[in-house]
C-alpha positions, -999 to +999 in steps of 0.1 A: +001-001+000+030+023+008+044+020-019+011+019-046+002+054-027+038+071-030+031+071-064+006+096-059+030+124-039+002+123-007+016+141+019+004+140+056-030+157+053-038+137+024-034+108+041-051+116+074-079+126+052-077+089+038-072+069+071-104+095+082-126+081+057-116+047+062-122+046+098-155+061+089-163+036+065-159+011+099-169-017+076-143-045+084-114-048+106-089-039+080-100-005+071-094+006+106-061-018+102-052+008+075-060+041+085-040+032+120-015+026+089-018+057+073-015+074+105+017+062+112+026+070+076+018+108+082+040+109+109+068+094+088+061+121+062+057+149+085+090+141+109+069+153+138+044+140+164+010+152+159-016+151+192-046+147+165-033+121+150-024+103+180-063+105+194-078+092+161-055+063+161-062+058+197-101+058+187-095+038+161-080+011+178-108+014+204-132+004+178-111-024+166-107-036+203-149-034+201-150-054+168 
């Protein structure tokens, strides 16, 4: 996935929005797992820690645990 998306030159904001969409769909565990991966990748690209992204990851993890 990372290699595929890197072809599109997405920045961290794009990755966050894509992760938000996957998390909102919440139709399967794989979407939630991919959303967390995208947020991790956004952290890598930005070279910084984001409390907002971390909060999103925690919410998604809670959704995963409840399924």
